[in-house]
ChimeraX commands (.cxc) that place a marker at each C-alpha (Angstrom):
marker #1 position 92.28,114.74,113.39 radius 0.5
marker #1 position 92.32,112.55,116.47 radius 0.5
marker #1 position 89.51,110.26,115.33 radius 0.5
marker #1 position 91.15,109.70,111.96 radius 0.5
marker #1 position 94.49,108.89,113.60 radius 0.5
marker #1 position 92.75,106.50,115.98 radius 0.5
marker #1 position 91.10,104.67,113.08 radius 0.5
marker #1 position 94.43,104.33,111.31 radius 0.5
marker #1 position 96.02,102.94,114.46 radius 0.5
marker #1 position 93.31,100.28,114.59 radius 0.5
marker #1 position 94.12,99.15,111.03 radius 0.5
marker #1 position 97.19,96.88,110.89 radius 0.5
marker #1 position 97.43,97.20,107.10 radius 0.5
marker #1 position 97.32,100.98,107.27 radius 0.5
marker #1 position 99.99,100.99,109.98 radius 0.5
marker #1 position 102.27,98.79,107.88 radius 0.5
marker #1 position 101.69,101.03,104.85 radius 0.5
marker #1 position 102.47,104.20,106.82 radius 0.5
marker #1 position 105.64,102.64,108.25 radius 0.5
marker #1 position 106.65,101.63,104.72 radius 0.5
marker #1 position 106.18,105.20,103.49 radius 0.5
marker #1 position 108.19,106.60,106.40 radius 0.5
marker #1 position 111.09,104.21,105.70 radius 0.5
marker #1 position 110.97,104.96,101.98 radius 0.5
marker #1 position 111.00,108.72,102.57 radius 0.5
marker #1 position 113.82,108.41,105.10 radius 0.5
marker #1 position 115.93,106.40,102.64 radius 0.5
marker #1 position 115.34,108.92,99.84 radius 0.5
marker #1 position 116.27,111.81,102.14 radius 0.5
marker #1 position 119.48,109.97,103.04 radius 0.5
marker #1 position 120.37,109.69,99.36 radius 0.5
marker #1 position 120.00,113.44,98.83 radius 0.5
marker link #1:1,2 radius 0.2
marker link #1:2,3 radius 0.2
marker link #1:3,4 radius 0.2
marker link #1:4,5 radius 0.2
marker link #1:5,6 radius 0.2
marker link #1:6,7 radius 0.2
marker link #1:7,8 radius 0.2
marker link #1:8,9 radius 0.2
marker link #1:9,10 radius 0.2
marker link #1:10,11 radius 0.2
marker link #1:11,12 radius 0.2
marker link #1:12,13 radius 0.2
marker link #1:13,14 radius 0.2
marker link #1:14,15 radius 0.2
marker link #1:15,16 radius 0.2
marker link #1:16,17 radius 0.2
marker link #1:17,18 radius 0.2
marker link #1:18,19 radius 0.2
marker link #1:19,20 radius 0.2
marker link #1:20,21 radius 0.2
marker link #1:21,22 radius 0.2
marker link #1:22,23 radius 0.2
marker link #1:23,24 radius 0.2
marker link #1:24,25 radius 0.2
marker link #1:25,26 radius 0.2
marker link #1:26,27 radius 0.2
marker link #1:27,28 radius 0.2
marker link #1:28,29 radius 0.2
marker link #1:29,30 radius 0.2
marker link #1:30,31 radius 0.2
marker link #1:31,32 radius 0.2
view
């Protein structure tokens, strides 16, 4: 939901972790 997304945006560590997951997933999709 919006509140949950807002809380994540306010957490630098969570943002870094999400970006890391996105890059990892993108790399794995490229290898397919």
